N, C-alpha and C positions, 0 to 999 in steps of 0.2 A: 570517585566514589559515587555510587548510585544514590540519588536523592529520592526519598519516598514522597508520598503525597503530603504528609504533614497536615498543617492547617492551611487550606486555600486562602490566599489573600483576598480581601474584599475588592471585587472588580465590578460589582453590580450584576454579576453572573452567578446564579444560584444552582446551575445545573451541575450534576455530579456525573463523572464518567461511568460507563458500564463495565467496571473491572471484571466482574464474575463472568459475564458473557464473552468477553475477549479472551480471558484466561482459559475458558473452557476449550478454546481452539488452540491458542498458541502455547499454552503451558502443558500440552499433552505429553510431549517428550521431545527434547532436543535431538536425541538419538534417532527417533522415528523420522523427523523432518529431514535430518541430514542424510538419510538413506536415498532420498530422491532429489534433493536440492544439489546445486553445483557447490564447489568448495567454499564459495563466498557466502553461501546460505541465503542468497537473494530469493525472496518469495513473491515475485511479481513477474509480469510478462517480460520475456527477453526480447532483444532486438537483433534479428539475424541479418546484419548488414551485408554479410556474404553467406552464400549457401553452404560453404564448407566450415562454418564456425561450429565450435563445440558449444554446449550450453553455457559453460563458464565464460567463454569469449563473448557470447551473445548477451549475457547478463551485464558484463562490463561495458559492452557497446551501448546497451540501454541506459546504464548509469551515466555514461559520458554524453549520450544524447540529451538526457534530461538536464544534467548539470551545465552543459554547454549553452542551454537556453536562458540561464540565470544571470549571465554576465558577472560572474564572481570575480572579485578583486582581493588581493592579499589583505588580510586583516579584517575582512568582513565577518559577520556572524550569520551562519546558516542554521535555520531551524528545520529539523526533519520530523514531521508529524506522522507517527506510526513508523518508527525507524527500523523495525524488524530486527535482524541480526547484525545491523551496523555497516553493511557494505557500502552504502551511499555516503555515510559520514566519513568512513575511512578514506574513500576515494577523494572526497572533497578536501580533506585535510592534506592528503599527500600530493594531489595534483594542483590545487588552487590556493593552498596555504591560508586557509580560513579557520575561524573558530566555529565549533559546532555544538548544537544543543539538540538532543534527541528526546522525543516523547514516546513512551510506550506504556501500555497497561499490563504488559506481560512481565512477570517476575523473572522468568527464565531468560527472556530476551535482555532485560535490563542488566542482569549480572553478566551475561555473555558479552554484550556490547561494551560495557565499561572496561572489562578485561582486555578486549580487542583494542579499544582506543588508547588504553594506558600503555600499550606496547608500541605506540607510534613515537618516533623520535622527533618531537616538535615542541616549540614553546607555546603553540596555540592551545586555547582551552578546549577541552572535550568533556562534555557533560551528558549524562543520561538521566532523565527524570522519570520516575515511576509515577506518572500522572498523565492526565488527558489535557487536551488543548483548553478544556473548560476551566482548568486550574492554572493556566499559564498567562502571564501578563507582562512579559519582558519585551523591550524593543529588540528587533532583529533586522538585518539588512535584506535577507532573502529567505524564502520558504520553499521547501519541497515536500511533497506528500504523494507517495506511490502506493496506490491501491489500499488506502486506509479508510476512505470515506464510505466504502461498502459496509464497514463495521458499525456505522452510525445509524441510528433510527432516522427516518426521513425528516422528522420535525427538527432535527439538529442541523440540517444542511444550511439553512439561512443563518443561524447564529454562528456556525463554523466560518462561513465566508466573512461575516462581519468581524469576527475575532481576528482572523488572519489579516484583514485590511487594517485593523487597529495596531497590529504588531509591526507593520512595515512603515518605512519613511516614504515620502514623496519620491517617485522613481523606483520604488521597490518592485521586486519581481517574485512571482509565485508560480511554480510548475506543479500541476496536479495531474496524476495519472489515475484513471478510473475505469473499472468495468462498467459498461453502459447497457441498459435494457431499453425496451420500447414499451410504451403503454399498451396494454392488451387490445385496446380499441383500434390501435394502428396496425396490428398484425395483418389483418386482411389486405390492407392497401400496400403492405410491404411484401405480400405474397407468402406470408407465413401462416399456415393453417393452425387453428387452435385445436389442439388434441389433448386428451386427458393425460397421456404419458408425460408431456412437457409440463403441464401444470403440476403434476405430482412431483416431478423432479425439482421444480422451483420451490415447492413446499419442503421437500427434503433438504435442499440447501439452506433454507431459512430456519428450519428446525434443528437439523443435525450437524451442520457445518458452521454456519455463521449466525447463531441465535442472537436476536436483537438487531441485526443489521438490515440493510436494504440496498438494492441496486439502483443508482440514480439513472435518469435518462439524460440525454444531451441537453435538454432545456433546463434541467435542474442545475447543471454546472454553469452553463452560459448565462441563464437568466438570473439565478440567485447570486452569482458572483458579480454581475452587473449591478444588481440591486444594492450590493454592499459597497460599490464604488470602483470595482475593477473593470479594466478594459481587456477584451480578448485580443491578444496579439497573434496567436496561432493555435490551430487545432490539428493534431496529427493522429490518424487512425493506424493502429498496429494489429488489426484483427488476425491476419494470417500468421503473424508472429506468435500470437497466443495459442493458436492451434498447435504449432510445432513445440512450443514450451510445454503445454499440457501433455502432449503425446510423449515427450521426452521424460517428463516427470513420471507419468504412468508406467512407461517401460522400465524405468529405474526402480520404482517401487515394486513392480511385479517381479523383477529380477532379485529383489532382496526380501521376498516374502517371509522367509523364516526369521530373519533378523527383525523385520517389522512386527511380526507376531510376538517375538520374544520381548521386544521393547514395549509393546502395548497389548494387543489381543487380536485374534482372528476377526472379531467383529469390527474393530477399529480399522484394520487393514481393508476389509471389504467395503466399509463405509467410504474410505478415502479413494479407493479404486473407482467406486461408483461416481464419486465427486469429480475426479480428474477426467475420466472418460466421458462423462455426461457433459461437463463444461466444454470440453473440446468439441463435442458434437454441436453444442449451442453456438459456438463461434463459427463452425463450418457452415451452419445453416442460417447465419445472420440474426439469430435470436439475441445473441450478445455481441457487443462490440467493445473495443478497447481504445480509449482516447487519451492522448497526452495533450494537456491544455497549458498554454503559456499566458498568464494573466499579469497585468501591470497596474500599478497604482499611480495615478497622475500626481 
């Protein structure tokens, strides 16, 4: 059963999650997102381990890549922060025989995921909480978070890593996947010209697609996680894989134009096409990167 926010327990943390801003994106329409996602509804960069992989196969390869870095053992409890439509949690239960807890701020996702997990034949616990990490204070053995940090305001990054550190035992592991940007002042040294069209697209993303969010840079992940007590074990870049993922999503959405408009509107369809095509261009030109980081707690 989905657990709502209720009354947050006293943890010394008075921050409230940004429910409205996240729901503005993810509660748009499950039907709409399903038109371009793979059948597992995974909404993050896929991993094309082989060139001949379908999107669905590449998404499962990405999930296995990330879960494989956690050293999961049967009976452990895995926390998925920003659990999306539940594909990572489902795979973790079925492949690694673990208990799972998912956090989401999306009502649509919470309902979908709980129904998905309730259908798994297992004695392991499977919970979806309609709350943010700011309202969570349970001990867990491992943490995974795939492209959720981009929905946080930048000032939440440091408290986020501190909270994750507090959830884990000594020897705990945390895999975080994030879209990365570069500070504007570094663009010239990276050979990236500063042009108005790129700045306008960044404002479009911040205003129209992920309101309230921010894209971290490499130093945010590595530096702030270290400040919280984590050690960086591995960083893996998957930039070219996101180009293919975004292009595949855009092709699928374009092919389902009429259904997309019926589920939402022409304006929403055009907005998301602009988002998917523009983001692919950013990854192709090195303005954006995609990193998967493995963090450990001593």
